[in-house]
C-alpha positions in Angstrom: 5.1 5.0 5.3 6.6 7.4 3.0 6.8 10.2 4.7 8.5 8.4 7.6 10.8 6.0 6.0 11.9 8.1 2.8 11.2 11.4 3.6 12.5 11.7 7.4 14.7 8.5 7.4 16.4 8.9 4.8 15.1 4.8 2.9 16.1 4.6 -0.4 12.8 4.4 -2.3 14.3 1.0 -3.5 14.2 -0.2 0.3 10.5 1.6 1.0 8.8 -0.6 -2.4 10.3 -3.7 -1.0 9.9 -3.5 3.2 6.0 -2.2 2.8 5.2 -4.1 -0.8 7.6 -7.3 -1.5 8.8 -8.1 2.1 4.5 -7.9 3.2 3.8 -9.9 0.6 6.4 -12.7 1.1 5.7 -12.7 4.7 2.2 -13.3 4.3 2.6 -16.2 1.5 1.5 -14.1 -0.9 4.1 -13.6 -2.8 4.6 -13.6 -6.1 0.9 -12.8 -6.3 1.4 -9.7 -4.8 4.2 -7.4 -3.7 5.5 -7.9 -7.6 5.2 -7.0 -11.0 5.7 -9.4 -13.1 4.3 -11.4 -15.7 1.1 -13.9 -13.8 1.4 -11.3 -10.0 -2.2 -9.7 -9.2 -1.0 -6.1 -11.0 -1.7 -4.0 -7.9 0.1 -0.1 -7.8 -0.5 2.5 -6.2 1.6 5.9 -7.9 2.5 8.1 -5.2 2.4 11.7 -5.6 5.8 12.9 -3.6 6.1 15.9 -4.8 3.4 17.5 -2.0 3.0 18.1 2.1 -0.3 17.4 2.9 -2.2 17.0 6.0 -4.9 14.0 6.7 -8.3 15.0 7.4 -11.2 12.2 7.4 -12.9 13.4 4.5 -10.0 12.6 2.2 -10.8 9.1 2.5 -13.4 7.2 1.5 -16.9 5.8 3.3 -15.2 7.2 6.7 -16.0 9.7 8.8 -13.0 8.6 11.2 -8.8 8.1 11.3 -6.2 7.7 13.6 -4.0 10.2 11.2 -6.1 12.8 11.1 -4.1 16.1 11.4 -1.2 14.0 10.0 1.2 15.5 7.9 2.5 13.5 4.8 4.5 13.9 2.1 2.8 11.6 0.0 -0.3 10.8 -1.3 -2.2 8.1 -3.8 -2.8 9.6 -7.5 -3.6 5.9 -9.2 -4.3 3.2 -7.6 -4.8 -0.1 -9.1 -6.5 -3.8 -8.3 -5.6 -5.8 -10.8 -5.1 -4.3 -13.8 -8.0 -1.9 -13.0 -8.0 1.8 -11.9 -10.2 1.8 -8.8 -9.1 5.4 -7.4 -8.0 8.4 -9.1 -8.9 12.3 -9.4 -11.8 11.2 -10.3 -12.8 9.8 -7.1 -13.2 5.8 -6.5 -14.3 3.3 -9.0 -14.3 -0.1 -7.6 -17.2 -2.3 -7.0 -17.3 -4.4 -4.0 -17.7 -7.6 -6.4 -14.0 -6.3 -7.3 -12.6 -7.9 -3.9 -11.5 -11.3 -3.5 -10.6 -13.7 -0.5 -7.0 -14.9 -1.1 -5.7 -17.2 1.7 -2.8 -16.8 3.3 -0.2 -18.2 6.1 2.5 -15.8 7.9 5.3 -19.5 7.2 6.7 -20.9 10.3 10.6 -19.9 9.9 8.9 -16.4 10.1 6.5 -16.7 13.2 9.2 -18.8 15.3 12.1 -16.0 15.0 12.1 -12.4 16.8 10.1 -9.3 14.9 12.6 -7.4 15.5 
């Protein structure tokens, strides 16, 4: 998303963050718990390294042998992923546990579902 939106199409970083984080959380009825850096929010953060050009390979991903993005060149890659304040992934690898997951009930609001998608 970063490559297409920011690098290829010239979106501002603020627009990118809004579209992939804040707006997505609002659509799913999870804002401000998700999609915001604020007191009471979950503090889920991904820090992107944007100073690179990288080709995606399944071997770069965790616990998978396939990705539809195989061979795709990107201009950003996650450097650190934080879930509710806990570092889950960094340069040293994956630090998560299946117990870290948490089900969040969600619902797309009727006002969003009833309008045109585009």
